[in-house]
C-alpha positions as CSV (number, residue, x, y, z in Angstrom):
1,M,0.0,0.0,0.0
2,K,1.1,3.6,-0.6
3,Y,1.4,5.9,2.3
4,L,-0.4,8.6,0.3
5,D,-3.3,6.2,-0.4
6,L,-3.5,5.3,3.2
7,F,-3.8,8.9,4.3
8,N,-6.5,9.6,1.8
9,E,-8.4,6.5,3.0
10,L,-8.0,7.7,6.6
11,Q,-9.3,11.2,5.7
12,L,-12.1,10.4,3.3
13,A,-13.6,7.2,4.8
14,R,-17.0,7.7,6.4
15,D,-17.6,4.4,8.2
16,Y,-16.1,5.5,11.5
17,F,-17.3,4.5,14.9
18,E,-17.6,7.3,17.6
19,D,-17.4,7.0,21.3
20,P,-20.3,9.1,22.6
21,K,-18.4,10.2,25.7
22,T,-15.0,11.2,24.5
23,G,-15.8,11.7,20.8
24,V,-12.9,9.5,19.6
25,N,-13.4,8.3,16.1
26,W,-11.9,5.1,14.7
27,R,-12.5,2.3,12.1
28,Y,-11.0,-1.1,11.4
29,H,-9.7,-2.1,8.0
30,I,-9.1,-5.9,7.9
31,D,-7.1,-7.2,4.9
32,N,-7.4,-10.9,5.2
33,R,-5.4,-11.5,2.0
34,A,-2.3,-9.6,3.3
35,K,-3.2,-10.6,6.9
36,R,-3.1,-7.0,8.1
37,I,-5.4,-5.2,10.6
38,Y,-5.5,-1.4,10.5
39,V,-6.8,0.6,13.4
40,E,-7.4,4.0,12.0
41,C,-7.9,7.0,14.3
42,Q,-9.4,10.3,13.1
43,E,-8.1,13.8,13.7
44,T,-9.7,16.6,15.7
45,K,-13.2,17.2,14.2
46,T,-15.5,18.4,16.9
47,L,-15.6,20.7,19.9
48,K,-15.5,17.6,22.1
49,D,-12.2,16.6,20.3
50,W,-10.8,20.1,21.0
51,F,-11.7,19.7,24.7
52,Y,-9.6,16.5,24.9
53,N,-7.0,18.0,22.6
54,W,-6.2,20.8,25.1
55,L,-6.0,18.6,28.2
56,F,-2.2,18.8,28.3
57,I,-2.0,17.7,32.0
58,P,0.6,14.8,32.1
59,K,-0.9,11.4,32.7
60,T,1.3,8.4,33.6
61,V,0.1,5.3,31.7
62,K,1.3,1.9,33.0
63,V,1.2,-1.5,31.4
64,G,2.9,-4.0,33.7
65,K,6.3,-2.5,34.6
66,K,6.4,-0.2,31.5
67,K,5.1,3.3,31.6
68,I,4.7,6.3,29.4
69,I,3.6,9.9,30.1
70,V,1.1,11.5,27.7
71,P,-1.4,14.3,27.8
72,L,-4.5,13.4,29.8
73,G,-6.9,14.1,26.9
74,V,-5.0,11.7,24.7
75,Y,-5.1,9.0,27.3
76,L,-8.8,9.4,27.9
77,Q,-9.6,9.0,24.2
78,A,-7.2,6.0,23.9
79,K,-8.6,4.3,27.0
80,A,-12.1,4.6,25.6
81,L,-10.9,3.1,22.3
82,F,-9.1,0.3,24.3
83,D,-12.4,-0.9,25.7
84,Y,-13.9,-1.3,22.2
85,I,-10.9,-3.0,20.7
86,Y,-10.5,-5.3,23.7
87,A,-14.1,-6.4,23.4
88,D,-14.0,-6.9,19.7
89,Y,-10.7,-8.8,20.0
90,T,-11.8,-11.2,22.8
91,N,-15.2,-11.9,21.3
92,G,-13.8,-12.9,17.9
93,K,-14.8,-9.9,15.8
94,L,-11.2,-9.2,15.1
95,P,-8.7,-11.9,13.9
96,C,-6.7,-13.3,16.8
97,G,-4.1,-15.2,14.8
98,C,-0.5,-14.5,15.4
99,D,0.0,-14.4,11.7
100,Y,-1.8,-11.0,11.4
101,T,0.2,-7.8,11.5
102,W,-1.4,-4.8,13.2
103,Y,-1.0,-1.2,11.9
104,F,-2.0,1.6,14.2
105,V,-2.7,4.7,12.0
106,G,-3.7,8.2,12.8
107,W,-3.4,11.7,11.7
108,S,-3.1,14.8,14.0
109,L,-4.8,14.0,17.3
110,G,-5.5,10.5,15.9
111,G,-1.8,9.8,15.7
112,E,-1.4,10.5,19.4
113,V,-4.3,8.2,20.2
114,A,-3.0,5.5,17.8
115,G,0.3,5.3,19.5
116,T,-1.2,5.3,23.0
117,I,-3.8,2.7,22.3
118,A,-1.1,0.4,20.9
119,F,0.8,0.8,24.1
120,L,-2.2,-0.1,26.1
121,L,-2.8,-3.3,24.0
122,Q,0.8,-4.6,24.1
123,N,0.1,-7.4,26.5
124,I,-3.1,-8.4,24.7
125,I,-2.0,-8.2,21.1
126,S,1.4,-9.8,20.9
127,T,1.8,-9.9,17.2
128,K,3.9,-7.5,15.1
129,R,2.8,-3.9,15.4
130,H,3.5,-0.8,13.3
131,L,2.7,2.8,13.9
132,I,2.0,5.3,11.1
133,M,1.3,8.9,11.9
134,Y,0.6,12.0,9.8
135,G,1.0,15.5,11.1
136,T,1.0,14.4,14.8
137,P,1.9,16.7,17.7
138,A,4.5,15.7,20.2
139,Y,2.9,13.7,23.0
140,C,5.4,11.8,25.1
141,L,6.8,13.7,28.1
142,G,10.5,12.9,28.4
143,Q,12.9,10.9,26.4
144,K,12.4,7.7,28.5
145,S,8.7,7.9,27.9
146,L,9.3,8.3,24.1
147,D,11.8,5.4,24.1
148,T,9.3,3.1,25.9
149,L,6.6,3.9,23.4
150,C,8.8,3.4,20.4
151,A,10.2,0.1,21.6
152,Q,6.9,-1.7,21.2
153,F,6.8,-1.2,17.4
154,V,8.6,-3.0,14.6
155,T,8.5,0.2,12.5
156,I,7.3,3.8,13.1
157,K,6.5,6.3,10.3
158,N,5.8,9.9,11.4
159,F,5.2,12.1,8.4
160,I,5.4,15.9,8.9
161,Y,6.0,18.6,6.4
162,E,8.5,21.3,7.3
163,N,6.2,24.2,7.8
164,D,3.3,22.5,9.6
165,W,2.4,24.6,12.6
166,I,1.6,21.4,14.5
167,K,5.3,21.0,15.1
168,K,5.1,23.7,17.6
169,L,2.7,21.8,19.8
170,I,2.9,20.6,22.6
171,P,5.8,22.3,24.4
172,G,7.8,20.0,26.6
173,Y,6.6,16.8,24.9
174,K,8.5,14.7,22.4
175,R,7.5,12.8,19.2
176,P,9.0,9.9,17.4
177,E,11.6,10.9,14.8
178,S,9.7,12.3,11.8
179,E,10.2,11.9,8.1
180,N,9.7,15.1,6.1
181,V,7.2,15.1,3.3
182,Q,7.1,17.6,0.5
183,P,3.8,19.2,-0.4
184,S,3.3,18.8,-4.2
185,N,1.9,22.4,-4.2
186,P,3.9,24.5,-1.7
187,D,1.3,27.3,-2.1
188,N,-1.5,25.1,-0.8
189,P,-3.3,26.7,2.1
190,Q,-2.0,25.5,5.5
191,T,-4.7,26.9,7.7
192,L,-6.4,24.9,10.5
193,D,-9.0,23.4,8.2
194,Q,-6.8,22.9,5.2
195,R,-4.0,20.7,6.5
196,H,-5.6,17.5,5.2
197,R,-5.2,19.0,1.7
198,V,-1.5,19.2,2.1
199,Y,-1.0,15.7,3.4
200,G,-3.4,14.3,0.8
201,H,-1.1,15.7,-1.9
202,C,2.3,15.3,-0.5
203,I,5.3,13.5,-2.0
204,Y,6.3,10.7,0.4
205,S,9.9,9.5,0.3
206,A,8.8,6.1,1.6
207,P,6.1,5.5,-1.0
208,E,4.9,1.9,-0.2
209,F,4.9,-0.6,2.6
């Protein structure tokens, strides 16, 4: 699959589930032929999302002896999503075979949620896991927290274009090392509601996976 196609699927798909309390939006894409499961998390869309987006208070998240520190709002949305995925995984709605590879995908706020939910699921889903993020703010407090998060994934792709204002958020937090992408039209608007147009037309140095 091409990273550009994956982003456009993430952005344009309409069959998302929404948690009524936190507003987190996600969908599954199960590719039985390639034995891949995608957990795709949406960006900030509603006032409810913005409420959780601005909860920067550090929250320690523990799984066994491992822990990361992320913004409280990110944790609350990820925890809500955890309950849904755990239920679907244990009742057989999602493939449980160890031959399936999981891809946690998100853009903007959804990237933060995707990384955090994967961390919460690490002792439940023991198969290979990958993280793919587009235009995601920094969300791990401290290098140790970031290293712990990154250690659970086989690969991490964090795509950000050079002038994206999201890079200035959130002060004090860290993000996985990013890969620059080049907007195919540098003059494309980069306002709050136009960022998806940039990522949907970028040139990705890592074109397929």
